[in-house]
Structures are given as structure tokens and as C-alpha cells.
N, C-alpha and C positions, 0 to 999 in steps of 0.2 A: 222799320218794323222789326227786323232781325235783332237790332240792338235792344229794343224795348222788351222783346220776349226773353232774350238772354238775361237781361238785367233783372226782370221779374223773377225768373227761375232762380237766379243767384240769391235772392232774398229768402227763398224757401229752404233754408239750410240751418245749418247750424253748429256747434261746439268745437273746441280745439283740444289741446292736450291737458292731461291731468296726471298728477303723481300720487298714487295711492300708497298707503303704508304697505310694508312687506307682508302684513298679516291678511291682506285683502283676499288672496287666493289660497291661503293655507287651509288644508283639510276641507276644501270645497265639496268634495264628494260626499261628505257626511251632512251637508246642509240641504235644506229644501230650496226650490227655486225662489220662493218668496224671501227666505232669509238671506240667500246669496244676493238677490237683487237689492235687498235693503242695505246690505253692506256696501255694495257698489254706490248706491245713491248717497249714503251717508258720507263716504269718502269723497265723492264728487262735490257735495255741498261744502265739506270742510276745506277742500282745496281751492274752490272757485269763489266762495262767498266774499263779496266786496273786493275782489282782486282785479288787477289790470294785467293784461298780457298782450303780446304781439306774436305773429307767426307768418311764415311764407305759406302760400296756398296754391294748389292747382285745382282747376274746376273742369268737369266734363258735364255738359248739359245735353240730354237726349230728348229730342222732340219726336215722339213716337209716330204721330200721324204723318210726319214728313220724312221719317226715317233718316233724321239728320243729327249729327253730333257736333256741338260747338265746344271748343276748348279755350281755356283762358288760364292765366296765372298772375300772381301778384303778391302783395303784402297786406296784412290786416292788423288793426289795433282794436282792442276791446277794453272797456272800463265800466265799472258799476257806477250808477245804474243806467243801463240802456244806451251807452255811448259806443259808437263803432265808427271805424274808418276803413273802407276797403279800397286799396289802391291797385287797380288793374294795370298791369304793365304790358301784357301781351294777350291777344294780338293787337288790341287797340287800347291806348292809354285813356283811362277815365277813372273817376273816383265817386264813391258813395259815402257820404258823411252824415252822421247824426249825433247830436248832443243829448239825445233822449227826448227832445221836444220837436225840434225842427229837423227836416231832412233836405239834403242837397245832393243832386246827381250832376256832376260836372264833366262835360265832354269838351276838352280843349281843342280837339281837331275841328269842331264845328262852332266853337265859341258859344256853347249853350249851357245853361244852368237850369235844371228842373228843381223846383222847391215844393215842399208839402209838409203835412203834419206827420211826424214819425209814428205816433200812436195809431193813426188811421192806417198807415202802411204796414205796421207790425202789430196787428191785433193779438191780444192775449200772449204776447211774447213770441209770435210766429217768426219764422225766419231766423236770422242770427241774433235776434234781440235777447234770447235767453242766455246767450253766451256772456252777456254783460250783466245778467241778473239771474243767477242759477236757481233762485227760489221759484222762478216761474215754471220749472220743470215739473215739480210735484204739484204745484198749484193748478196748472192748466192742462196737464197731459195724464192719460192713463198709460202706465209703463209696464212693459212685459219683458221678461228675459227671453230673447228670441233664439239665440244660439250660444252654445258653450262648447268650445273646442279646446284642444291642448294649447293653442297659440293665442286665441282671442275669445272675447265674449261680445255679443251684440244685444243692445237694448232697443226695443221698438217703442216709439212714442206716438200715441194717438191723441189728438186734441179732444178735450172734453166738450168743447163747443165748436161748431163748424167754422173752419177757417177757409176763406176763399183760396182755391187752387192748391190746397194741401190736404193730403189724406193721411200720411204717416211719415215718420222720420226714423231712420235706422242709424245707430251709433255703434261703431266697431271700436273696441278697447283692447289694446295689445296686452297680453299677460307678461310679455318679456320685459317691458319697461313701464307698464301701467299707464299708458297714454292713449288718448283717443286718436286713432290713426286714420279713421275715415268716417265721414258723415254722408248719408244718402237720403235725399228727400224724394217723396213720391207725390204726384198730384192726381186728381180724379180722371185725368186723361192718360194715365200710365206714363207720363213724362217723368224723367228722373234728373236729379242734379247730384253729382258726386263731388265732395270736397275732400282733399287730402292735405293735412297740415304738417309742416316741418319747421325746424329751427325755432321752436316755441320758447319764448322768454317771458317769465313772470317778473315784471318790474313796474315801478310807478311810471305813469305816462302823463306828460304835461297836458292839462285840460284843454289847452289851445289846439291840440291835435284834432279835437272833435268839434271845432268851430270852423266856419267857412265864410269868407267875404267874397262874393262874386266879382270877377274882374270887371273893370269899367266897360270893356268892349264886348262883354258877353250878353246874349239875349236871355231873358228870364221867362221861364214857362211855369205857371202855377199848376200843380197837380191836384185834382179834386179827390 
């Protein structure tokens, strides 16, 4: 049960690094919130559109009702459209893989593979799905400029249509290096999941990274 809750919270996330042009923060005090937000979104789309990238990540999931924090870390890959591979290395090794159509969750310690339909699990680009298709941000979310400090800005994303277990997403973007340094997701129960990304690299990724063949000795569980 603990693993399934943590895995589900992990999906309710989202974005990694971006490199805006140096004009992104120039003269920002003379701009309205809407115009400043528009510049951020335009730069985000320019940087991420149809791109592949990978990054190290750390994750902290907070279950408010149980007053419990779960921590994890690993490495993730993203590619357009809708392709992801999350390799959890600590505290338990497991993987979450999707080619945009099929989804696999592999837990080698118990020799188990859970499979399902990616679009059902990531409706409207929920979770990390919009990391691999940046157009889903404008298409499926209402976006607000939440915070503007000397060191970073934060964008709040609220889904235009109700998404199970997710109420909003908060993206923190560093002004020092114009990268997304933190992503926080919230659900209707006030649970949160925080992702921090590092060592981000934008490079072509072999499509085979987003495919998975279950080991012959693994049990297969179909997710509805």
C-alpha cells in the first residue's frame, strides 16, 4: 500500500530545467504580471518544444493525514511526445516507463510488473506527462504568476478540467540560471509532492529507453 501511494503521488508532478534567453528577466519591473507571465511561457515553449532531456531528481512526498514524509531519488528521461522513464534508485529500486501509449511499473525486488494505458493514467497531461509535451501546459491548465522574488519566480498551474487527486502544481524557476529548480504538486487532501531536478542534459535519447519487455520470471498485473 505504501509503495502504491508513493508511486501515485510521484506521477502528480512535473517539469525539469529550462534555459531562457537573457532578456527574460530584463526590465521586469516595468511589465504587468500577464506580460511577464507570457514571456516566461513563450521561453518555456521555445526551450522544451519537441525536445528530449534527462536529469537527476529528488522527491519528497507528504501524506498529510498520516503526517508522514517519504523520500526518494533517482534519474529520469523525457522525450516528445509523452515518453518518460523514471528510474528510482533510493530507497527502493523500481522504474516507471511509458512510450506515450503503454505504461509499465517494474519492481525488481518482488519481480512484479504493473501495466496499463498511459493516457488513462495521465489524463490531460497530468503528472509528468507535460514534461514530454510542453504544449499541454497552455492547452490544459490555467496559469498564474504566483511569486516574483529577486531570486526566483513561481507559476501556479490549475487544471481546466478536474483531474483525479490533483488540485494545482507550483513551478519554481531560478532567475540566476533560468532553470526550473523545484516542482510542487498538491492534491485535494493537502498532500504534496516536491521534485527537485539537477544535472539536467538536453540531448537526443534512444527511443528504446521508453520501451520495456517484462522479465520472464516477473508476475504481470493489469491496471484498470
